N, C-alpha and C positions, 0 to 999 in steps of 0.2 A: 655345534652351536656355541658351546663354551669356548672353544678354540677361537672362533671368529670374534666373540666378545672380548677375549683377552687381547687379540690382535688389534681390534679397534681401540681398546683402552690404551695400548702401547702407542698407537699413532697419536692419540689425543695427548698423551704424556710428552711425546716428542715435540708436538706443536707447542704445547705449554712451555716446555723448556726453551724453545727458540724465542718465543715472544715474552714470556715472563720467567726469566731465569731465577728470580728471587724465591720462587716456590719450588720445592723439590719435586713434587708430583701433584697430580690433580686432586688426590684425596685430601691433601692438606688444605685446599681452598674450600670454603663453605659453599660458594657458588657451584663449584664443580661437584661437590658431594650432593648437594640438593638436586642438581641437574641429573646426576646419575640415579638418585632415588626416584625422581619423577619419571625418568626413562624406564626403570624397572617396573614401576607401578602401572604405567600405561601399557607396557608390554604384557603384563599380567591381565589387565582389563581386556585388551584385544584378544588375548588367547581364550579367556573365558567367554567373550562374546562370540568368537568363532565356534567354540564348542556348543554353546546354546543354540546358535543358528543351525548347526549341523544336527542337533538333537530334535529341534522343532522347526522344520523348514517352512511349513505353511504359516505358522504364526509369525515367523521372521519376515516372510514375504509380505504378509498383510501389514506389518508394522512399517516396513520400508516403503510400501506403496502409500500408506497414510502419510508418512513424513514427506515423501516426494510430492504428494498432492497438496499438502499444506505449504510446502515451499513454492510450488507453482502458483498457488493463490496469492501468496505473499509477493512474489515477483511481479505478478500481473496487476497488483493493486494500483489503481489510477491515482495521479497526484494533482497538484494545483494547476500546473501547466496544461495537463491534458483536459481538465475541465474548461479552462478558458479557451483552449483551442476548439473544443467541441461546441461551446456556446457560439463562438465567432463563426464557425463553419455552418452551424444551423441558421444563424442570422443571415449569412451570405446566401444560403439556399433559399430562404424566404424572400430575400430581396430580388432574386433572379426571376421570380414568377409574378404575374400580375396580381394586384390586390383583389381583383374580381374572383379569382379562383383560389386565393390563399385561404387556408383554414384559419378562421379567427382565433380558435383556441390555441393553436400552435404559435400564432403570431403574438398573442397577448402573453403567453408563458415566456417566450424568448425575450420579449420587450421588458417584462418585469425583471428577468435575470440581468439584462443589460443595465437596467436602471439601478439595481442593487450594486452591480459591479462598478458603475460610474460613481456611485456614492461611497464606494469602498466599504460596503456593509456585508459583503460575502466573506464567510470564513470557511475554511476547509480543515477538518480534523481527520487525521489518518490514524486508524487503529490497527495497522499491520495487515489485516486481511480485508478490511473494507474502509471506505472513506465516506464521511458525511459532509455535505455542504449545507450550511445553515446561514440565516440572516441575523445579524445583530441589530439592536435597536438604533445604535448611533455609529457613525463612521469615526475614524480616528481624528479627523479635523473638527469634529463637533465638540463644543465645550458648554453645553447647556446644563442647567441645574439638575435636570432629570438624569443626566448621565452620571452624576456624582452622588446623588441622593440614594442611599441604600433602601429607602422605603418604597421607591417606585421602580427599582430594578426588576427586570423580568425574573420570574421564579423558574425553578428547574422543571416544574410540572408543565410549563408552557413550551419547553424545548422541543417536543415532537411537532408542535405546530409550526415552529420556525425552520425545521429541516425541509429543504426544498429538493434535495437530491441525494441518492445513495449510489456510490460507485464500488463495484466489485468486478474482478476479472476483466478489467479494461473497459467496462461499460458503465455509463451513467443512465440508470434505469428510468428515472422520471423524465429526463430530457429526451431519451429515445421514445418513451411512450407518448410524450407531447408532440413529437415530430412525426408520429405515424400518420400517414395520409395528410401530410402538411399541404399538399397541392389539391385538396378536395374541399370545396366550400359547400357545406350541406345546405345552406340557404339558397344557393344557385340551383342545386339539384332538386329542391322542393318544387320549383316552378316547371320542371320538365314533365312531359306527359309520361304515363307509365309505359313500360316496355311491353308491347304485345307482339306475339308472333303468330 
């Protein structure tokens, strides 16, 4: 191992002499010295990590699985574009069915979201592992007194009331729940005779 390290160090010195002849060798340069120190530190860290993983394989496997799961959740976190796409797709699905069989709850939920979107009042905040969609009091084009007065600004305790959707693992839960049975109108079914066999 030491022979390979000396050989690599000689190659680095040879390249250094070709491109920077004013320095005699790599050890004279601060950057080279600090890069060498960082390399040896990381080499020691990975060596100790390997020894710990070898000594406690179950704990290491659980740690790696947890880190992999967290990374998967982070990668699958939905963003602004996915929410707008989901809302527009739900709106199109509702428009393709007759108003007689359309679920009024699904329709009103999607229409409210579209209204907030057109007013530019929808805000999406991403926290790495989940995203929150909430409604602001005023859009960016609004310049009323209430928007600037600090005494009538919404308080933090009202924030949960303004959250209209939560996104995690590529799903928007409140939107999907509102669109469940979107083609079933309960009022129409109330007039139907009971099913008798």
